[in-house]
C-alpha positions as CSV (number, residue, x, y, z in Angstrom):
1,M,-6.8,103.6,45.6
2,D,-5.6,106.7,44.0
3,A,-8.4,107.9,41.8
4,D,-6.2,110.1,39.7
5,A,-4.0,107.4,38.7
6,P,-3.2,108.0,35.2
7,T,-4.7,105.6,32.4
8,P,-2.2,103.4,30.6
9,V,-1.4,104.4,27.1
10,H,-0.4,100.6,26.3
11,L,-3.1,98.8,27.9
12,G,-2.3,95.4,26.1
13,K,1.4,95.6,27.3
14,V,0.0,96.4,30.8
15,V,-1.9,93.4,30.7
16,D,1.1,91.3,29.6
17,G,2.9,92.6,32.4
18,L,0.2,91.6,34.8
19,A,0.1,88.1,33.6
20,A,3.6,87.7,34.6
21,N,3.4,89.6,37.9
22,P,4.3,87.0,40.4
23,A,2.1,88.8,43.1
24,L,-1.0,88.4,41.0
25,P,-3.8,86.7,43.0
26,A,-5.3,83.6,41.7
27,A,-8.7,84.9,41.2
28,M,-7.1,87.5,38.9
29,I,-4.9,85.0,37.2
30,R,-8.3,83.4,36.1
31,R,-9.6,86.6,34.8
32,L,-6.8,87.0,32.4
33,F,-7.9,84.0,30.6
34,A,-10.6,85.9,29.0
35,W,-8.2,88.3,27.5
36,R,-7.8,87.8,23.8
37,R,-5.6,90.8,22.5
38,G,-2.5,89.2,23.6
39,M,-0.5,86.0,22.9
40,G,-2.0,84.0,25.9
41,K,1.3,85.0,28.3
42,V,-0.7,84.3,31.4
43,A,-0.6,80.4,30.5
44,K,3.1,80.4,30.7
45,R,2.9,81.0,34.4
46,R,4.8,78.6,36.7
47,D,2.0,78.8,39.4
48,L,-0.8,77.6,37.6
49,T,-2.9,74.9,39.5
50,D,-4.5,71.8,37.9
51,D,-7.9,73.5,37.8
52,M,-6.6,76.7,35.9
53,I,-4.8,74.4,33.3
54,A,-7.9,72.3,32.7
55,E,-10.0,75.6,32.3
56,I,-7.4,76.9,29.5
57,I,-7.9,73.7,27.7
58,E,-11.5,73.9,28.0
59,L,-11.3,77.5,26.5
60,D,-9.7,75.9,23.5
61,D,-8.1,79.6,22.5
62,H,-5.0,79.3,20.3
63,W,-2.6,81.5,22.1
64,L,-3.6,80.5,25.4
65,L,-3.0,76.8,24.5
66,H,0.3,77.6,22.7
67,S,1.6,79.3,25.5
68,L,0.5,76.8,27.9
69,A,2.4,73.9,25.7
70,L,5.6,75.9,26.0
71,N,5.0,76.1,29.9
72,E,8.0,74.1,31.4
73,R,5.8,73.3,34.5
74,L,3.0,71.9,32.7
75,P,2.2,68.3,34.2
76,D,2.8,65.3,32.1
77,R,-0.9,64.2,31.9
78,F,-1.8,67.5,30.3
79,R,1.1,67.5,28.0
80,I,0.0,64.0,27.0
81,R,-3.6,65.2,26.5
82,L,-2.3,68.2,24.4
83,A,-0.3,65.9,22.0
84,S,-3.5,64.8,20.5
85,H,-4.8,68.3,20.0
86,R,-5.9,69.2,16.5
87,N,-3.8,72.3,16.4
88,K,-0.6,71.7,14.8
89,G,1.0,74.8,16.5
90,V,0.2,73.4,19.9
91,R,1.7,70.1,19.2
92,S,4.8,71.9,17.8
93,A,5.0,74.0,20.8
94,L,4.9,70.7,23.1
95,A,7.7,69.4,20.9
96,V,10.0,72.5,21.7
97,R,9.5,71.5,25.2
98,A,11.0,67.8,24.6
99,A,13.7,68.4,27.6
100,T,11.0,68.2,30.0
101,A,8.5,65.9,28.4
102,P,7.4,62.6,29.3
103,R,8.2,59.7,26.8
104,Q,4.6,58.9,26.1
105,M,3.8,62.6,24.6
106,L,7.0,62.2,22.6
107,E,6.1,58.7,21.1
108,L,2.8,60.4,20.0
109,L,4.6,63.2,18.3
110,I,7.3,61.2,16.6
111,D,4.8,60.2,13.9
112,D,2.9,63.5,13.8
113,P,1.5,64.2,10.4
114,E,2.7,67.8,10.7
115,P,6.3,68.1,9.4
116,Q,7.1,71.0,11.7
117,V,6.4,68.9,14.8
118,R,8.8,66.2,13.6
119,E,11.4,68.7,12.7
120,E,11.3,70.0,16.2
121,L,12.1,66.7,17.5
122,A,14.8,66.0,15.1
123,Q,16.5,69.1,16.2
124,S,16.3,68.5,19.8
125,R,19.0,67.0,21.7
126,H,16.5,65.8,24.3
127,T,14.4,63.4,21.9
128,P,15.0,59.8,23.1
129,P,17.8,58.4,20.6
130,D,15.5,55.7,19.8
131,L,12.8,57.8,18.5
132,R,15.2,60.2,16.9
133,A,16.6,57.4,14.9
134,R,13.3,56.9,13.1
135,L,13.4,60.2,11.6
136,A,16.2,59.0,9.6
137,A,13.6,57.3,7.5
138,D,11.2,60.1,7.5
139,P,9.1,60.6,4.1
140,D,9.9,64.4,4.1
141,P,13.7,65.1,3.1
142,A,13.6,68.3,5.2
143,I,13.1,66.3,8.3
144,R,16.0,64.0,7.5
145,A,18.3,67.0,6.5
146,A,17.5,68.8,9.9
147,L,18.2,65.3,11.8
148,A,21.7,65.4,9.8
149,R,22.3,69.0,10.6
150,Y,21.6,68.7,14.4
151,W,22.2,65.3,15.5
152,T,25.9,65.4,15.2
153,Q,26.6,62.7,17.6
154,A,24.0,60.4,16.1
155,P,25.0,56.6,16.0
156,E,27.2,55.4,13.1
157,E,24.2,53.4,11.4
158,V,22.2,56.6,11.4
159,R,24.8,58.7,10.1
160,R,25.4,56.3,7.3
161,I,21.7,56.2,6.4
162,L,21.9,59.9,6.2
163,L,25.3,60.3,4.5
164,T,24.0,57.9,1.7
165,D,20.6,59.3,1.5
166,A,19.0,59.5,-2.1
167,E,18.2,63.3,-1.7
168,P,21.2,65.6,-2.3
169,R,20.2,68.1,0.4
170,V,20.2,65.4,3.0
171,R,23.5,64.2,1.9
172,G,24.8,67.8,2.1
173,A,23.5,68.3,5.6
174,A,25.0,65.3,6.9
175,C,28.5,66.1,5.2
176,S,28.7,69.8,5.6
177,T,31.0,72.4,6.7
178,Y,28.4,73.9,9.0
179,F,26.6,71.8,11.5
180,A,24.0,73.2,14.1
181,R,25.9,72.0,16.9
182,P,29.4,71.0,17.8
183,P,31.4,69.0,17.5
184,H,31.2,68.1,13.7
185,P,31.0,64.4,13.0
186,T,33.4,62.3,11.3
187,P,32.2,60.1,8.5
188,P,33.1,56.4,8.4
189,A,36.7,56.2,6.7
190,D,35.1,53.7,4.0
191,L,32.5,56.4,2.9
192,V,35.0,59.3,2.5
193,P,36.1,58.5,-1.2
194,A,32.2,58.3,-2.3
195,L,31.8,61.6,-0.3
196,L,34.6,63.4,-2.1
197,A,33.3,62.2,-5.5
198,D,29.8,63.9,-4.8
199,P,29.8,67.4,-5.3
200,V,27.2,68.0,-2.6
201,T,29.4,66.3,0.2
202,R,33.0,67.1,-1.3
203,A,33.4,70.3,0.7
204,G,32.5,68.5,3.9
205,A,34.6,65.4,3.4
206,V,37.8,67.2,2.3
207,I,39.1,68.0,6.0
208,H,38.6,63.9,6.5
209,A,40.5,63.0,3.1
210,V,43.9,61.4,3.0
211,L,46.0,63.7,0.9
212,D,47.9,61.5,-1.7
213,A,49.1,63.3,-4.6
214,D,46.2,62.7,-6.8
215,T,43.5,63.7,-4.1
216,L,45.6,66.8,-3.5
217,R,45.9,68.0,-7.0
218,R,42.1,67.4,-7.9
219,L,41.1,69.3,-4.7
220,A,43.5,72.4,-5.0
221,E,41.9,72.8,-8.6
222,D,38.5,72.2,-7.6
223,P,36.2,74.8,-9.3
224,D,34.3,75.3,-6.0
225,D,36.1,77.6,-3.5
226,N,34.6,75.9,-0.8
227,V,36.3,72.8,-1.6
228,R,39.8,74.8,-1.9
229,A,38.8,76.6,1.6
230,E,38.3,73.4,3.4
231,L,41.4,72.1,1.9
232,A,43.4,75.2,3.0
233,R,42.3,73.8,6.8
234,H,43.6,70.3,6.2
235,P,46.1,69.6,8.9
236,D,48.3,67.7,6.6
237,L,48.6,70.1,4.0
238,P,51.8,70.4,2.4
239,P,53.4,74.0,2.6
240,P,54.1,74.6,-1.4
241,V,50.2,73.9,-1.5
242,R,49.3,76.1,1.3
243,D,51.3,79.0,-0.2
244,I,49.5,78.7,-3.4
245,L,46.2,78.8,-1.6
246,A,47.4,81.8,0.2
247,V,47.1,84.0,-3.0
248,D,43.8,82.1,-4.1
249,P,41.5,84.4,-6.2
250,A,38.8,83.5,-3.4
251,L,39.3,85.5,-0.1
252,N,37.5,82.8,1.9
253,V,40.4,80.4,0.8
254,R,43.0,83.0,1.7
255,I,41.5,83.4,5.1
256,K,41.5,79.9,5.8
257,V,45.3,79.9,5.3
258,F,45.5,82.8,7.4
259,A,44.1,81.0,10.4
260,R,46.5,77.9,10.2
261,P,48.9,77.3,13.1
262,D,51.8,76.5,10.6
263,T,51.4,79.7,8.3
264,P,54.4,81.9,8.6
265,E,53.8,85.2,10.0
266,H,55.0,87.0,7.0
267,L,52.6,85.0,5.0
268,R,49.8,85.8,7.4
269,A,50.5,89.4,7.2
270,Q,50.3,89.5,3.3
271,I,47.1,87.7,3.5
272,H,45.6,90.0,6.1
273,A,46.7,93.1,3.8
274,S,45.4,91.4,0.7
275,V,42.0,90.6,2.0
276,H,41.3,94.2,3.2
277,E,42.6,95.4,0.0
278,L,40.8,93.2,-2.4
279,S,37.6,93.8,-0.3
280,R,37.7,97.4,-0.9
281,A,38.5,97.1,-4.7
282,T,35.6,94.8,-4.9
283,A,33.0,96.8,-7.2
284,D,29.1,96.4,-6.5
285,P,27.5,94.1,-8.8
286,G,25.2,95.4,-11.5
287,P,21.3,94.4,-11.3
288,D,22.1,91.6,-14.1
289,V,24.9,89.8,-12.7
290,D,24.8,85.8,-12.1
291,D,24.5,84.1,-9.0
292,A,28.0,83.2,-8.5
293,T,29.3,86.7,-9.0
294,E,26.9,88.0,-6.5
295,Q,28.2,85.5,-4.2
296,R,31.7,86.1,-4.8
297,W,30.9,90.0,-4.0
298,I,29.0,89.2,-0.8
299,E,32.0,86.9,0.3
300,N,34.5,89.7,-0.7
301,T,32.6,92.5,1.1
302,F,32.4,90.5,4.4
303,A,35.8,89.0,4.3
304,P,37.5,91.8,6.5
305,M,34.8,91.0,9.1
306,E,35.4,87.3,8.8
307,L,39.0,87.9,9.6
308,R,38.0,89.7,12.8
309,I,35.6,87.1,14.0
310,L,37.7,83.8,13.7
311,H,38.0,81.8,16.7
312,L,41.1,80.0,16.7
313,D,41.1,77.1,19.2
314,W,45.0,76.5,18.7
315,V,45.6,80.1,20.0
316,T,43.3,79.7,23.0
317,A,45.2,76.5,24.0
318,D,48.6,78.6,23.8
319,P,47.3,82.2,24.6
320,L,50.6,84.0,25.6
321,P,52.3,84.3,22.2
322,H,49.1,86.1,21.0
323,I,48.1,88.5,23.4
324,D,49.9,91.3,21.7
325,S,49.1,90.1,18.3
326,P,48.2,92.8,15.4
327,Y,45.0,90.7,14.6
328,V,41.9,91.1,16.8
329,S,40.6,87.5,16.2
330,F,44.1,86.2,17.8
331,R,43.6,88.5,20.6
332,V,40.0,87.3,21.1
333,S,41.0,83.8,20.9
334,A,43.8,84.5,23.5
335,A,41.1,86.2,25.9
336,C,39.0,83.0,25.9
337,N,41.5,81.2,27.9
338,K,40.6,80.9,31.6
339,S,44.2,80.3,32.9
340,L,45.9,83.3,31.5
341,P,48.1,85.1,34.2
342,A,46.9,88.4,35.6
343,D,49.2,90.7,33.5
344,G,47.8,89.0,30.6
345,V,44.3,89.6,31.5
346,A,45.0,93.1,32.4
347,R,46.2,94.0,29.0
348,L,43.5,92.4,27.2
349,L,40.8,93.9,29.6
350,D,42.3,97.3,28.2
351,D,42.7,96.3,24.5
352,E,41.7,98.7,22.1
353,A,39.2,96.4,20.2
354,E,36.0,96.1,22.2
355,R,35.5,92.6,21.2
356,V,38.6,91.7,22.9
357,R,37.9,93.6,26.0
358,L,34.5,92.0,26.4
359,T,35.8,88.5,25.8
360,M,38.2,88.8,28.5
361,A,35.7,90.3,31.0
362,H,33.5,87.4,30.1
363,T,36.1,84.8,30.7
364,A,37.4,85.9,33.9
365,P,34.8,88.4,35.5
366,H,36.3,87.8,39.0
367,L,39.4,89.3,37.8
368,V,37.9,92.6,36.9
369,D,38.6,95.2,39.5
370,P,35.7,97.7,40.1
371,A,37.7,100.6,38.2
372,T,38.2,98.5,35.0
373,A,34.7,97.1,35.1
374,E,33.5,100.8,34.8
375,S,35.9,101.5,32.1
376,I,34.7,98.7,30.1
377,E,31.3,99.7,30.7
378,R,31.8,103.3,29.8
379,R,33.7,102.5,26.6
380,Y,30.9,100.2,25.4
381,R,28.9,101.5,22.6
382,V,26.0,99.7,20.7
383,R,26.9,99.3,17.4
384,G,24.4,96.7,16.1
385,D,27.2,94.1,15.8
386,K,25.8,90.9,16.8
387,F,29.2,89.9,18.2
388,T,29.2,92.6,20.8
389,F,25.5,93.6,21.0
390,W,24.8,90.7,23.5
391,W,26.8,92.7,25.9
392,D,24.2,95.4,26.1
393,D,21.8,93.8,28.7
394,A,24.2,91.4,30.2
395,E,25.2,91.4,33.8
396,V,28.6,90.1,33.7
397,L,30.2,92.6,35.7
398,T,29.2,93.5,39.0
399,F,29.5,97.0,41.0
400,P,29.5,97.7,44.7
401,P,26.2,99.5,46.0
402,E,28.2,102.9,46.1
403,T,29.1,102.8,42.6
404,L,25.5,101.6,41.5
405,R,24.2,105.0,43.5
406,R,26.7,107.0,41.8
407,F,25.6,105.7,38.3
408,A,22.2,106.8,39.1
409,T,22.9,110.5,38.3
410,D,25.4,109.5,35.7
411,P,25.4,111.3,32.5
412,E,25.6,108.2,30.6
413,P,21.9,106.7,30.2
414,R,23.3,102.9,30.1
415,L,25.2,103.4,33.2
416,R,21.9,104.8,34.9
417,S,20.1,102.1,34.0
418,F,22.6,99.8,36.1
419,A,21.7,101.8,39.3
420,P,18.6,99.6,40.2
421,R,20.8,96.5,40.6
422,D,21.4,97.9,44.1
423,P,18.5,96.0,45.9
424,D,18.7,98.9,48.5
425,L,18.7,101.8,46.1
426,P,17.3,104.7,48.2
427,P,13.7,105.8,47.2
428,E,14.6,109.1,46.1
429,L,17.0,107.7,43.5
430,A,14.7,105.3,42.4
431,E,12.2,108.2,42.1
432,K,14.5,110.1,40.1
433,L,15.3,107.2,37.7
434,A,11.3,106.8,37.1
435,R,11.5,110.4,35.6
436,D,14.8,109.6,33.4
437,P,14.5,110.6,30.0
438,A,15.9,107.2,28.9
439,D,13.5,104.3,28.3
440,R,16.1,101.9,29.4
441,A,16.6,103.6,32.9
442,R,12.9,103.8,33.7
443,R,12.2,100.2,32.7
444,A,15.3,99.1,34.8
445,V,13.8,100.8,37.8
446,A,10.1,99.8,37.3
447,G,10.3,96.8,39.5
448,H,12.4,98.0,42.1
449,R,11.0,97.3,45.6
450,N,12.0,100.8,46.9
451,L,10.3,102.7,43.9
452,P,7.6,105.1,45.7
453,L,4.2,103.7,44.7
454,P,3.3,107.1,42.7
455,A,6.2,106.8,40.5
456,L,5.3,103.2,39.8
457,L,1.8,104.4,39.0
458,R,3.0,107.0,36.5
459,L,5.0,104.3,34.9
460,L,2.0,102.1,34.0
461,A,1.1,105.1,31.9
462,D,4.6,105.5,30.3
463,S,4.7,106.4,26.4
464,S,7.4,103.4,26.4
465,E,5.6,99.8,25.9
466,C,8.5,97.9,27.5
467,V,8.5,100.4,30.5
468,A,4.8,100.0,30.9
469,E,4.8,96.3,30.8
470,A,7.7,96.2,33.4
471,A,5.7,98.5,35.9
472,A,2.6,96.1,35.6
473,A,4.9,93.2,36.4
474,S,6.3,94.8,39.5
475,P,5.2,92.5,42.7
476,S,5.2,95.9,44.5
477,L,1.9,96.9,42.7
478,P,-1.0,96.9,45.3
479,V,-3.8,94.6,44.5
480,E,-6.4,97.4,44.2
481,H,-4.4,98.9,41.2
482,M,-4.1,95.6,39.7
483,E,-8.1,95.5,39.9
484,R,-8.2,98.8,38.3
485,L,-6.3,97.7,35.3
486,L,-8.1,94.5,34.7
487,A,-11.4,96.7,34.8
488,L,-9.8,98.9,32.2
489,A,-9.1,95.9,29.9
490,G,-13.0,94.8,30.3
491,L,-11.7,91.8,32.7
């Protein structure tokens, strides 16, 4: 072993990396059970034996047990045993993994005294329906509200219970304009009149209403702009009322008219212009404004972004008329269609808006040639926009080895970080990347099989936590160096 190997700067992260290292010998896995400065990462390993699991449970350390409860490979008998553990965090972690859990464990947790545990089961689509239905009568309204928001396809008898719950927040969650999972449920027709009469469920019920003259008048004049916005979405909305809502004082109402398939193009353009104009003209609220004024300011400020991020199913279903639309949201929606002809794909892959290019590339990566793929990646810029940020670490587009090796010396750090995707990257290029000034490039190469050992050892002492952790997780790290790291950690 190299006695001159540098000492890690971030020893805790290095130990975390070792805990995830697939080549870590069993004896060393056990030694990590004594590590108390991390979050018990070693207990998430997929190769834990029954003896190791029993030892972790016997140690009764919170973070080890929490990680163990989150381990998808945990045998059923241990899950059932932990379902009675006194630590509510451990029981809650078990509920998170309901997808692979035995029924006996779920039966123990469905009546758990800790609300967090029951809420996890209310939210999980993997909770057996008969057990999940019991939560509709849970004494905690927060649990019932979570059930209403997440179980959108609950049996009608369960939805009726939730829609008529005595607690307003439960009814509101059961008949909402937002649900945690699609598709939105349709309330029983006989309950719709009562839901429209109830202020907390009215907005969510509008889309299901029969628009007779009286109902139409009342909804169009409702003081709640969310109600008027939902009316603007109604498929049976008469054109004269649509046109009135197109100039509604609330921009969120106008946006819903903008998104309708039957909105005339001249009216759509007027709405688009007015939303941007009124958003720019909205003055910052003072410190003493009421909640309604502040909420209106927030909505107006973000209204232009809402126009850009709309997803229009009707455009996706018939994309060709919209691939040259002046509106980004229309072109993004068109790019979601998986059957676009090649020329349409090519135009959207070269769109001026990044969201359009990335959406099209994600929809049809097999139609992106290497030159276009490189152009898309070169034009990508991290802007902190959650609607494009996901692309930063995604590997949607692939490149041939010769391109990846060229990227190793590219001026752009992000492209240099792509080079280690080549499993046969030459050692000299891997070595060069291990000295790269960009953290992301060093992290990307840290686990590469062709990285020379001296370079790997240097990365263990890297100034970046994520790089040091990635180096310690490398299966190429020799056992004697794993031993040295454990000794440094006092293990």
